[in-house]
C-alpha positions, -999 to 999 in steps of 0.1 A, spaced: -594 -532 -427 -571 -502 -425 -533 -504 -425 -528 -513 -388 -497 -523 -369 -488 -531 -333 -458 -518 -314 -450 -534 -280 -427 -515 -255 -417 -542 -230 -398 -518 -207 -429 -494 -205 -453 -524 -204 -475 -508 -232 -490 -521 -264 -497 -495 -290 -521 -499 -320 -513 -477 -350 -533 -469 -381 -506 -458 -405 -484 -435 -384 -512 -425 -361 -515 -440 -326 -552 -450 -322 -550 -470 -289 -526 -478 -261 -531 -507 -237 -513 -517 -204 -497 -552 -207 -477 -577 -188 -445 -591 -204 -421 -620 -198 -401 -623 -166 -363 -621 -167 -359 -659 -170 -384 -660 -199 -383 -626 -216 -406 -614 -243 -385 -617 -275 -377 -584 -293 -382 -584 -331 -405 -581 -360 -433 -606 -362 -470 -606 -373 -502 -621 -360 -504 -657 -373 -535 -670 -356 -566 -657 -338 -586 -678 -313 -618 -669 -294 -621 -683 -258 -588 -703 -256 -595 -705 -219 -573 -709 -188 -543 -686 -185 -550 -672 -220 -582 -655 -209 -608 -647 -235 -586 -641 -267 -554 -655 -282 -535 -638 -310 -506 -661 -318 -474 -646 -333 -452 -658 -361 -427 -668 -334 -440 -702 -323 -452 -704 -287 -456 -667 -283 -487 -645 -285 -508 -616 -273 -536 -628 -250 -560 -621 -222 -555 -634 -187 -572 -651 -158 -550 -630 -135 -558 -593 -141 -536 -582 -112 -505 -593 -132 -510 -565 -158 -481 -540 -156 -457 -567 -144 -429 -588 -159 -444 -622 -150 -453 -642 -181 -433 -669 -199 -427 -645 -227 -462 -638 -240 -479 -604 -240 -507 -605 -215 -536 -580 -215 -568 -574 -196 -595 -595 -212 -616 -565 -223 -585 -550 -239 -576 -583 -256 -611 -584 -270 -609 -548 -282 -576 -555 -299 -588 -588 -314 -616 -570 -332 -593 -543 -346 -565 -565 -361 -563 -593 -387 -540 -622 -394 -509 -607 -409 -509 -575 -388 -473 -565 -381 -461 -567 -345 -429 -549 -336 -416 -558 -301 -391 -533 -286 -373 -531 -253 
């Protein structure tokens, strides 16, 4: 798989997928609410799960910070909002697309 990385812009509510320095996809996301903000920092994808169910929608990509991940949702109206407990929430079809394009170990940089 190519040299891919993820950059998450919490203020803009966007997740960007890069191949090297080239942006190849940008997705709308929901992020943590003010009481439970999405943590800034450098992480990587530690786990990948198909059909985790419930609030995690159709895909889960756990990060190297325990308890946090990138996942689908059973509440698509929440995308674009600051409503989660710190996770990065995506439309299920976007989470499925991203899931196929990244591997365990893919770097994830979360910025404000």
